[in-house]
N, C-alpha and C positions, 0 to 999 in steps of 0.2 A: 452784478465783475464778480467771481471768484479769486481768493486771494493765492497767490499763486509767490514759491518762496527767490525768490532773484539769485541768482547763481553770482558769486564775490569777483568782484572784476579780476585776481588772479588768474581768477579759472576759466571766466571767462578766455580773456588772455590768450591762452595756451588753445584752442579754437584754431588760430591764425599765427600760431607759430609752424615755419618749417618741421617739415619730417623724410627720410630717407622714407621710398615706397619699397622699396626692397634692401631688406639691411645686409651689411656689406658685399655692396655689387658693386661699388669706389675701389673696395679693396682685390676682389675678384679679377678688375679689370686690371688694373695694376699687375696683379700678380702673373695675370697674361701676356699686358704688353715682355715684362719680365722675359719672360720664356721663350715667346717671339724675336726675342734680340733688339727687340723697340722701345728709339729714349728718346727721350724728352728734345723739342729743341728750344736751345739756347737762345735769354735774351741775352740779347747786346746792349751794353751801355750807351749813352747820350756820345762820350768818345769816341765809340767802340762806330757807332754808326755815322761819324762825323767824318773819320779818314774812312771809310768805304764810301759812303756819299765822293770821296776826294778823289778816293780811288776812279771812279764808275767817270767821272766829269774825267782824269786824264787819260783812260781810254779811248786803242782809236782798232779798228778791220786792222787787221793782224796783229794785231800787239800779244807775242804771248806768255801767257798767262798761266797760273794755278789757281782753280776753282774749289771751293767747299764750301759744300749745299748740304740743303736736309731734303730731302723726299722720299716722300716712302715709311713714312718715320725712323730714318737715318741721314747720318751726313753719308754723305760722297764724296770725289775728288775727281775730280778732270782737269786733267790738263791740253792745252794746245792755242792753236790760233781761234782769238774773236772774230766772228766772222761780221755781226752787231748787233750795234747794240741802239734798242729802240726805247730812248726817253722818257715819250708816251704812253707804252704799255708798263713801262719799265724791267723790261726785262733785258739779256743778258745771251748770246749765241754763241755758243764754241761746242765745236764738235758735232756739229747736226744736233747741239743740246740749247735747248732752250730759258733755259734759269731766270727766276721771274727774282727781280732784287731783293726785293720779300722775304727770298729764302737763302739768299748766302749770308754765308761768317766772315771768312774768310777772302781777297782775291787775290795773290803774288804773283 
């Protein structure tokens, strides 16, 4: 049997480290988002989520509301009467628009 030179452990570990297949891709995508007016979705705090869930529980069909929600990489606002509240599928319908609870950032 031939005596093969062994690779040092530090060099072996480098084989399994993650790498970017296309360098600069993340930066290029972020620049495109900025150019097209895309904004990232805001993450709500636990307190904000609790307040929002409490608000959902209070809503009834016919209530007048103003809803801020995330759609197509931007925030939108719709005002009108609550048409339907679906607690099973977690959606709210206002002005014929079905909005997932998870996309809603504010209900006034």
